[in-house]
FILO-131833 format. One record per atom (N, C-alpha, C): atom name; residue number from 1; x, y, z. Coordinates in pm, whole numbers, plus 50000, padded with zeros to 5 digits. Layout:
N
a  k  X  Y  Z
CA  NUM  X  Y  Z
...
end
This chain:
249
a  k  X  Y  Z
N  1  55443  98432  55506
CA  1  55397  98385  55376
C  1  55394  98233  55366
N  2  55468  98165  55453
CA  2  55471  98019  55447
C  2  55357  97956  55526
N  3  55271  98037  55583
CA  3  55153  97985  55650
C  3  55043  97966  55546
N  4  54999  97844  55525
CA  4  54900  97819  55418
C  4  54766  97883  55450
N  5  54696  97929  55346
CA  5  54560  97981  55366
C  5  54465  97865  55397
N  6  54346  97894  55442
CA  6  54249  97787  55467
C  6  54218  97711  55339
N  7  54190  97582  55348
CA  7  54153  97504  55228
C  7  54032  97564  55160
N  8  54033  97555  55027
CA  8  53921  97606  54951
C  8  53954  97615  54805
N  9  53864  97666  54723
CA  9  53889  97678  54579
C  9  54013  97762  54550
N  10  54100  97710  54466
CA  10  54220  97781  54427
C  10  54339  97760  54517
N  11  54321  97690  54629
CA  11  54428  97673  54727
C  11  54492  97535  54710
N  12  54625  97534  54701
CA  12  54699  97409  54684
C  12  54691  97324  54810
N  13  54681  97192  54791
CA  13  54695  97095  54898
C  13  54791  96986  54851
N  14  54859  96923  54943
CA  14  54959  96822  54908
C  14  54902  96714  54820
N  15  54987  96666  54729
CA  15  54947  96563  54634
C  15  54963  96425  54699
N  16  54853  96356  54728
CA  16  54865  96224  54792
C  16  54926  96119  54700
N  17  54930  96147  54568
CA  17  54988  96052  54474
C  17  55139  96062  54463
N  18  55199  96163  54528
CA  18  55343  96181  54525
C  18  55396  96170  54668
N  19  55472  96063  54700
CA  19  55515  96042  54837
C  19  55623  96139  54883
N  20  55685  96213  54792
CA  20  55795  96302  54831
C  20  55740  96425  54902
N  21  55790  96455  55022
CA  21  55744  96575  55092
C  21  55802  96701  55028
N  22  55733  96814  55038
CA  22  55779  96938  54975
C  22  55880  97014  55061
N  23  55978  96943  55119
CA  23  56069  97003  55216
C  23  56157  97109  55150
N  24  56220  97075  55037
CA  24  56310  97169  54972
C  24  56235  97295  54930
N  25  56118  97277  54872
CA  25  56042  97393  54829
C  25  56005  97485  54943
N  26  55973  97430  55059
CA  26  55938  97511  55174
C  26  56054  97595  55222
N  27  56176  97546  55203
CA  27  56294  97618  55253
C  27  56349  97719  55153
N  28  56322  97700  55025
CA  28  56381  97787  54924
C  28  56349  97936  54941
N  29  56225  97974  54975
CA  29  56197  98118  54987
C  29  56280  98186  55096
N  30  56331  98109  55193
CA  30  56409  98167  55302
C  30  56558  98169  55277
N  31  56603  98115  55163
CA  31  56745  98114  55131
C  31  56787  98251  55077
N  32  56901  98301  55124
CA  32  56951  98430  55075
C  32  56997  98416  54931
N  33  56944  98496  54840
CA  33  56987  98486  54700
C  33  57133  98528  54683
N  34  57192  98483  54573
CA  34  57332  98517  54544
C  34  57343  98654  54478
N  35  57248  98690  54395
CA  35  57257  98817  54321
C  35  57137  98908  54347
N  36  57021  98853  54370
CA  36  56903  98935  54395
C  36  56912  99004  54531
N  37  56838  99112  54547
CA  37  56831  99179  54675
C  37  56747  99099  54775
N  38  56643  99032  54724
CA  38  56556  98950  54808
C  38  56485  98849  54722
N  39  56430  98746  54786
CA  39  56356  98643  54712
C  39  56233  98702  54644
N  40  56176  98804  54702
CA  40  56051  98862  54650
C  40  56073  98982  54558
N  41  56198  99009  54521
CA  41  56230  99129  54444
C  41  56150  99138  54314
N  42  56131  99025  54247
CA  42  56058  99023  54120
C  42  55934  98936  54129
N  43  55869  98938  54244
CA  43  55749  98856  54263
C  43  55641  98895  54162
N  44  55584  98798  54091
CA  44  55481  98829  53990
C  44  55349  98866  54056
N  45  55255  98910  53972
CA  45  55128  98966  54022
C  45  55032  98861  54077
N  46  55049  98736  54037
CA  46  54960  98632  54087
C  46  54885  98561  53976
N  47  54829  98446  54006
CA  47  54758  98368  53905
C  47  54631  98437  53860
N  48  54579  98392  53746
CA  48  54453  98446  53695
C  48  54339  98414  53790
N  49  54242  98502  53794
CA  49  54122  98477  53874
C  49  54050  98353  53823
N  50  53993  98275  53915
CA  50  53928  98150  53877
C  50  53811  98170  53782
N  51  53751  98287  53784
CA  51  53636  98313  53697
C  51  53673  98385  53568
N  52  53803  98407  53546
CA  52  53846  98483  53429
C  52  53844  98398  53302
N  53  53840  98465  53189
CA  53  53846  98395  53060
C  53  53982  98328  53041
N  54  54087  98394  53088
CA  54  54222  98338  53074
C  54  54235  98206  53152
N  55  54185  98205  53275
CA  55  54190  98082  53354
C  55  54108  97972  53288
N  56  53992  98008  53235
CA  56  53906  97910  53169
C  56  53978  97845  53051
N  57  54045  97926  52970
CA  57  54118  97873  52855
C  57  54231  97779  52900
N  58  54305  97822  53000
CA  58  54416  97738  53050
C  58  54364  97609  53113
N  59  54255  97621  53187
CA  59  54193  97504  53251
C  59  54153  97400  53146
N  60  54083  97444  53044
CA  60  54036  97349  52942
C  60  54150  97292  52860
N  61  54256  97370  52841
CA  61  54372  97319  52767
C  61  54441  97206  52842
N  62  54473  97229  52969
CA  62  54544  97125  53044
C  62  54451  97007  53074
N  63  54324  97033  53088
CA  63  54228  96925  53110
C  63  54227  96829  52992
N  64  54237  96884  52869
CA  64  54233  96801  52749
C  64  54368  96737  52718
N  65  54475  96815  52725
CA  65  54605  96768  52678
C  65  54688  96701  52787
N  66  54663  96735  52913
CA  66  54750  96687  53020
C  66  54701  96564  53093
N  67  54585  96513  53058
CA  67  54533  96397  53130
C  67  54609  96271  53089
N  68  54616  96176  53180
CA  68  54695  96056  53157
C  68  54647  95979  53035
N  69  54517  95981  53008
CA  69  54459  95905  52897
C  69  54412  95996  52784
N  70  54480  96109  52765
CA  70  54439  96205  52663
C  70  54440  96144  52523
N  71  54335  96168  52448
CA  71  54330  96125  52309
C  71  54369  96239  52215
N  72  54390  96359  52270
CA  72  54430  96475  52191
C  72  54582  96493  52187
N  73  54650  96445  52290
CA  73  54796  96458  52295
C  73  54859  96356  52202
N  74  54944  96400  52111
CA  74  55008  96311  52015
C  74  55121  96233  52082
N  75  55167  96122  52022
CA  75  55284  96050  52077
C  75  55406  96141  52090
N  76  55427  96230  51995
CA  76  55541  96322  52003
C  76  55526  96416  52122
N  77  55405  96462  52147
CA  77  55381  96549  52262
C  77  55397  96474  52394
N  78  55359  96347  52395
CA  78  55379  96266  52515
C  78  55527  96250  52545
N  79  55607  96225  52441
CA  79  55752  96214  52460
C  79  55809  96347  52509
N  80  55760  96458  52455
CA  80  55804  96590  52498
C  80  55773  96612  52645
N  81  55653  96576  52687
CA  81  55614  96593  52827
C  81  55703  96509  52919
N  82  55724  96383  52882
CA  82  55803  96293  52967
C  82  55950  96332  52968
N  83  56000  96384  52857
CA  83  56140  96426  52848
C  83  56174  96520  52963
N  84  56085  96614  52990
CA  84  56112  96717  53091
C  84  56066  96676  53231
N  85  56033  96549  53251
CA  85  56010  96501  53388
C  85  56139  96451  53451
N  86  56247  96450  53374
CA  86  56379  96426  53431
C  86  56418  96547  53516
N  87  56526  96537  53592
CA  87  56573  96647  53675
C  87  56636  96753  53586
N  88  56573  96870  53578
CA  88  56618  96968  53479
C  88  56754  97029  53512
N  89  56791  97034  53639
CA  89  56925  97087  53673
C  89  57033  96994  53619
N  90  57012  96863  53632
CA  90  57109  96770  53574
C  90  57109  96780  53423
N  91  56990  96788  53364
CA  91  56983  96799  53218
C  91  57061  96920  53168
N  92  57039  97033  53231
CA  92  57106  97155  53187
C  92  57256  97149  53214
N  93  57295  97093  53328
CA  93  57438  97087  53358
C  93  57512  96999  53257
N  94  57455  96884  53225
CA  94  57516  96798  53124
C  94  57523  96870  52989
N  95  57414  96940  52955
CA  95  57412  97013  52829
C  95  57517  97123  52824
N  96  57536  97191  52936
CA  96  57636  97298  52939
C  96  57778  97242  52933
N  97  57801  97128  52994
CA  97  57934  97067  52984
C  97  57965  97027  52840
N  98  57862  96985  52767
CA  98  57883  96958  52624
C  98  57912  97087  52548
N  99  57848  97197  52588
CA  99  57876  97324  52524
C  99  58023  97364  52545
N  100  58075  97336  52664
CA  100  58215  97366  52690
C  100  58304  97299  52586
N  101  58275  97171  52561
CA  101  58356  97096  52464
C  101  58329  97142  52322
N  102  58202  97153  52287
CA  102  58167  97185  52148
C  102  58207  97327  52107
N  103  58210  97419  52203
CA  103  58247  97557  52171
C  103  58394  97585  52198
N  104  58469  97483  52244
CA  104  58612  97498  52266
C  104  58647  97596  52376
N  105  58569  97600  52485
CA  105  58596  97693  52594
C  105  58715  97647  52676
N  106  58795  97742  52721
CA  106  58905  97706  52809
C  106  58854  97699  52953
N  107  58942  97670  53047
CA  107  58902  97646  53186
C  107  58834  97768  53247
N  108  58892  97886  53226
CA  108  58836  98008  53283
C  108  58700  98041  53219
N  109  58691  98027  53089
CA  109  58565  98053  53020
C  109  58456  97956  53066
N  110  58493  97830  53081
CA  110  58396  97730  53126
C  110  58346  97761  53266
N  111  58440  97797  53354
CA  111  58402  97828  53492
C  111  58309  97950  53496
N  112  58340  98050  53414
CA  112  58258  98170  53412
C  112  58118  98140  53359
N  113  58110  98063  53252
CA  113  57980  98028  53196
C  113  57895  97952  53297
N  114  57953  97851  53361
CA  114  57878  97772  53458
C  114  57836  97855  53578
N  115  57925  97944  53623
CA  115  57891  98029  53737
C  115  57775  98121  53703
N  116  57781  98186  53587
CA  116  57673  98275  53546
C  116  57541  98199  53537
N  117  57543  98082  53476
CA  117  57421  98006  53455
C  117  57362  97957  53586
N  118  57446  97906  53676
CA  118  57393  97848  53800
C  118  57354  97955  53902
N  119  57423  98070  53903
CA  119  57377  98180  53987
C  119  57240  98227  53940
N  120  57227  98242  53809
CA  120  57099  98287  53752
C  120  56989  98184  53778
N  121  57018  98057  53750
CA  121  56919  97953  53771
C  121  56884  97935  53917
N  122  56985  97944  54004
CA  122  56960  97928  54148
C  122  56875  98039  54204
N  123  56907  98164  54169
CA  123  56824  98275  54216
C  123  56685  98269  54153
N  124  56677  98218  54030
CA  124  56546  98200  53969
C  124  56459  98105  54048
N  125  56518  97998  54096
CA  125  56441  97901  54176
C  125  56398  97961  54310
N  126  56485  98041  54371
CA  126  56447  98106  54496
C  126  56329  98201  54472
N  127  56337  98280  54365
CA  127  56227  98372  54332
C  127  56099  98296  54298
N  128  56115  98183  54229
CA  128  56000  98101  54191
C  128  55927  98048  54314
N  129  56002  97992  54408
CA  129  55937  97933  54525
C  129  55886  98039  54622
N  130  55944  98157  54618
CA  130  55883  98268  54691
C  130  55741  98291  54640
N  131  55725  98290  54507
CA  131  55592  98309  54449
C  131  55500  98192  54481
N  132  55553  98071  54471
CA  132  55471  97953  54499
C  132  55410  97958  54638
N  133  55492  97992  54738
CA  133  55443  97990  54875
C  133  55389  98126  54921
N  134  55382  98220  54829
CA  134  55306  98342  54855
C  134  55162  98326  54808
N  135  55145  98261  54692
CA  135  55011  98250  54632
C  135  54942  98117  54661
N  136  55018  98011  54685
CA  136  54960  97880  54721
C  136  54853  97833  54621
N  137  54878  97850  54492
CA  137  54774  97822  54393
C  137  54765  97672  54364
N  138  54642  97628  54339
CA  138  54621  97484  54323
C  138  54668  97432  54188
N  139  54696  97302  54185
CA  139  54741  97233  54064
C  139  54619  97179  53988
N  140  54640  97147  53859
CA  140  54529  97089  53782
C  140  54470  96963  53845
N  141  54553  96881  53912
CA  141  54498  96757  53969
C  141  54395  96784  54078
N  142  54395  96906  54135
CA  142  54292  96944  54229
C  142  54185  97030  54160
N  143  54231  97119  54073
CA  143  54140  97215  54011
C  143  54035  97148  53925
N  144  54074  97044  53852
CA  144  53981  96983  53757
C  144  53875  96898  53826
N  145  53910  96809  53920
CA  145  53804  96736  53990
C  145  53713  96827  54074
N  146  53765  96941  54120
CA  146  53688  97028  54208
C  146  53637  97152  54136
N  147  53626  97146  54005
CA  147  53585  97264  53928
C  147  53445  97312  53962
N  148  53363  97228  54020
CA  148  53229  97271  54057
C  148  53230  97363  54179
N  149  53348  97385  54239
CA  149  53359  97473  54355
C  149  53424  97607  54321
N  150  53470  97626  54196
CA  150  53552  97742  54164
C  150  53473  97866  54123
N  151  53340  97855  54118
CA  151  53257  97970  54084
C  151  53258  98005  53937
N  152  53315  97920  53854
CA  152  53326  97946  53711
C  152  53235  97849  53636
N  153  53128  97898  53573
CA  153  53035  97808  53504
C  153  53094  97744  53378
N  154  53210  97794  53332
CA  154  53271  97742  53210
C  154  53382  97640  53235
N  155  53401  97603  53359
CA  155  53495  97495  53392
C  155  53415  97378  53448
N  156  53420  97266  53378
CA  156  53341  97151  53417
C  156  53428  97049  53492
N  157  53382  96999  53605
CA  157  53464  96905  53683
C  157  53472  96767  53618
N  158  53581  96700  53644
CA  158  53600  96561  53603
C  158  53663  96488  53721
N  159  53583  96418  53802
CA  159  53636  96355  53923
C  159  53740  96246  53895
N  160  53746  96197  53773
CA  160  53841  96089  53739
C  160  53967  96140  53671
N  161  53982  96271  53659
CA  161  54098  96327  53588
C  161  54227  96303  53664
N  162  54329  96259  53590
CA  162  54463  96242  53647
C  162  54566  96291  53545
N  163  54676  96351  53592
CA  163  54780  96398  53500
C  163  54861  96282  53444
N  164  54945  96312  53345
CA  164  55027  96210  53282
C  164  55117  96140  53381
N  165  55172  96212  53476
CA  165  55259  96157  53580
C  165  55224  96224  53713
N  166  55264  96165  53827
CA  166  55237  96230  53956
C  166  55293  96372  53959
N  167  55212  96463  54007
CA  167  55245  96605  54006
C  167  55347  96638  54115
N  168  55446  96724  54086
CA  168  55540  96770  54190
C  168  55465  96823  54312
N  169  55523  96800  54429
CA  169  55450  96820  54554
C  169  55472  96960  54613
N  170  55435  97062  54539
CA  170  55438  97199  54589
C  170  55343  97282  54502
N  171  55310  97404  54545
CA  171  55209  97483  54473
C  171  55243  97509  54327
N  172  55143  97550  54252
CA  172  55150  97555  54106
C  172  55214  97682  54050
N  173  55182  97797  54103
CA  173  55221  97926  54043
C  173  55341  97984  54115
N  174  55454  98005  54043
CA  174  55478  97989  53901
C  174  55552  97858  53874
N  175  55568  97823  53747
CA  175  55635  97700  53708
C  175  55784  97706  53737
N  176  55833  97608  53813
CA  176  55976  97604  53846
C  176  56061  97572  53723
N  177  56016  97476  53643
CA  177  56091  97442  53521
C  177  56103  97563  53429
N  178  55994  97636  53412
CA  178  55996  97752  53324
C  178  56087  97861  53379
N  179  56077  97887  53509
CA  179  56160  97990  53570
C  179  56307  97955  53561
N  180  56342  97834  53602
CA  180  56482  97793  53605
C  180  56543  97791  53465
N  181  56472  97729  53370
CA  181  56527  97718  53234
C  181  56544  97855  53170
N  182  56449  97946  53192
CA  182  56459  98078  53132
C  182  56570  98160  53196
N  183  56582  98155  53328
CA  183  56690  98228  53394
C  183  56825  98178  53348
N  184  56839  98048  53339
CA  184  56967  97988  53299
C  184  57001  98023  53154
N  185  56904  98013  53065
CA  185  56933  98043  52925
C  185  56958  98191  52902
N  186  56898  98276  52986
CA  186  56926  98420  52975
C  186  57073  98445  53007
N  187  57127  98374  53106
CA  187  57269  98388  53139
C  187  57358  98334  53027
N  188  57317  98223  52968
CA  188  57395  98167  52857
C  188  57395  98262  52738
N  189  57281  98323  52711
CA  189  57273  98420  52602
C  189  57367  98537  52628
N  190  57372  98582  52754
CA  190  57462  98692  52788
C  190  57608  98650  52773
N  191  57639  98527  52811
CA  191  57778  98480  52802
C  191  57824  98473  52657
N  192  57742  98414  52572
CA  192  57781  98395  52432
C  192  57754  98517  52345
N  193  57674  98610  52396
CA  193  57641  98729  52319
C  193  57536  98708  52214
N  194  57472  98591  52215
CA  194  57366  98559  52118
C  194  57283  98444  52171
N  195  57159  98442  52127
CA  195  57069  98331  52161
C  195  57087  98214  52063
N  196  57146  98240  51949
CA  196  57153  98142  51841
C  196  57275  98052  51855
N  197  57269  97964  51955
CA  197  57375  97867  51981
C  197  57315  97726  51975
N  198  57353  97643  51879
CA  198  57301  97506  51875
C  198  57351  97425  51996
N  199  57264  97344  52052
CA  199  57302  97258  52165
C  199  57199  97148  52178
N  200  57225  97052  52265
CA  200  57126  96946  52285
C  200  57125  96903  52431
N  201  57011  96850  52471
CA  201  56988  96799  52605
C  201  56937  96655  52594
N  202  56959  96578  52700
CA  202  56907  96442  52700
C  202  56816  96420  52820
N  203  56748  96307  52821
CA  203  56657  96272  52931
C  203  56676  96126  52966
N  204  56699  96100  53093
CA  204  56710  95962  53140
C  204  56572  95898  53155
N  205  56468  95979  53151
CA  205  56332  95926  53159
C  205  56293  95862  53026
N  206  56317  95933  52918
CA  206  56277  95884  52785
C  206  56392  95816  52711
N  207  56516  95840  52754
CA  207  56631  95786  52682
C  207  56649  95850  52546
N  208  56603  95974  52532
CA  208  56611  96044  52405
C  208  56691  96173  52420
N  209  56728  96229  52306
CA  209  56801  96355  52300
C  209  56721  96454  52216
N  210  56718  96580  52261
CA  210  56647  96684  52187
C  210  56748  96791  52146
N  211  56747  96822  52017
CA  211  56839  96921  51959
C  211  56769  97056  51949
N  212  56840  97161  51986
CA  212  56786  97297  51979
C  212  56883  97385  51902
N  213  56829  97478  51824
CA  213  56911  97569  51746
C  213  56938  97700  51820
N  214  56859  97726  51923
CA  214  56878  97847  52002
C  214  56825  97821  52142
N  215  56871  97899  52238
CA  215  56834  97875  52378
C  215  56684  97889  52400
N  216  56621  97987  52335
CA  216  56479  98008  52357
C  216  56393  97893  52305
N  217  56447  97813  52214
CA  217  56372  97696  52168
C  217  56350  97597  52282
N  218  56448  97585  52369
CA  218  56434  97494  52483
C  218  56332  97548  52583
N  219  56331  97679  52602
CA  219  56233  97740  52692
C  219  56091  97715  52642
N  220  56069  97736  52514
CA  220  55938  97708  52455
C  220  55900  97562  52473
N  221  55997  97473  52455
CA  221  55974  97330  52466
C  221  55930  97292  52607
N  222  56001  97341  52707
CA  222  55968  97304  52845
C  222  55836  97366  52888
N  223  55804  97487  52843
CA  223  55678  97549  52880
C  223  55559  97471  52826
N  224  55571  97423  52703
CA  224  55465  97338  52647
C  224  55458  97204  52720
N  225  55574  97151  52754
CA  225  55580  97018  52815
C  225  55509  97012  52949
N  226  55515  97120  53027
CA  226  55455  97116  53161
C  226  55302  97118  53154
N  227  55247  97174  53046
CA  227  55103  97163  53024
C  227  55069  97023  52975
N  228  55149  96970  52883
CA  228  55124  96837  52827
C  228  55134  96727  52933
N  229  55214  96752  53037
CA  229  55226  96655  53145
C  229  55113  96667  53247
N  230  55032  96773  53233
CA  230  54923  96793  53327
C  230  54964  96858  53457
N  231  55083  96920  53460
CA  231  55136  96977  53584
C  231  55099  97123  53603
N  232  55084  97198  53492
CA  232  55072  97343  53501
C  232  54965  97398  53408
N  233  54908  97512  53451
CA  233  54832  97597  53362
C  233  54930  97678  53279
N  234  54894  97707  53155
CA  234  54984  97777  53064
C  234  55034  97909  53123
N  235  54947  97983  53191
CA  235  54986  98112  53246
C  235  55103  98101  53343
N  236  55107  97993  53419
CA  236  55215  97977  53516
C  236  55349  97952  53448
N  237  55347  97887  53333
CA  237  55471  97873  53256
C  237  55514  98007  53199
N  238  55420  98081  53144
CA  238  55452  98212  53087
C  238  55504  98308  53193
N  239  55437  98311  53308
CA  239  55481  98399  53416
C  239  55613  98351  53477
N  240  55633  98222  53483
CA  240  55760  98169  53531
C  240  55874  98212  53441
N  241  55851  98207  53310
CA  241  55953  98254  53216
C  241  55978  98404  53232
N  242  55874  98480  53259
CA  242  55893  98624  53282
C  242  55981  98649  53405
N  243  55955  98573  53512
CA  243  56038  98586  53632
C  243  56182  98546  53602
N  244  56199  98431  53536
CA  244  56333  98383  53503
C  244  56410  98480  53416
N  245  56341  98541  53320
CA  245  56405  98635  53229
C  245  56452  98759  53306
N  246  56368  98808  53398
CA  246  56404  98925  53476
C  246  56519  98895  53571
N  247  56512  98781  53637
CA  247  56620  98740  53728
C  247  56751  98726  53650
N  248  56746  98660  53535
CA  248  56866  98640  53457
C  248  56928  98770  53409
N  249  56843  98862  53369
CA  249  56892  98992  53322
C  249  56960  99068  53436
end
């Protein structure tokens, strides 16, 4: 599965604007999961067909909202997109350590919460990258300039299109941020017995803090943010959350 398909419409190719090699992502599908039976246990069905109505809607959405010079994306949406370009594992870990303090957890409770969350999030990432390197789906930064090759008359190419920030250097489907955040929050919900736990996360990219009233609010936030940053089609965030939710459960 790690052998790339021939170049062509729908096939991911390395992002020349991001100097970081996709080394970690290439190795993740081969890592033995901690709780899952295999990396492919909950592999999703695959991205939408390039000629489908769903792909067309997602294409036009990220084309409009995710471009670096978008006039449709509001300043608040730009801050939301940039907020989640920080390292989400660090963001979540800092947020969980604050939960330990704010919820008055003792040492054993804190250790159990962190173990549940990181096992869930870690296996979620393994499952996510199994899907990424099974489907090898292209990112918007390739799909939009090359839309005249996708066989879809309703997707118009824009050779000058660029995302808000350099795109992560691995395939698009499914979203890693969506998978990881959903798997982790599913474990937190199980630990606390409810989704309705107030908490907050910060970002070293924006220097801001975002307050959430429930865990699923953060999942919704990150799923929107990855489209606003120009990194993902909406379907990949939704499917990533589905994978994360199943892994976490």
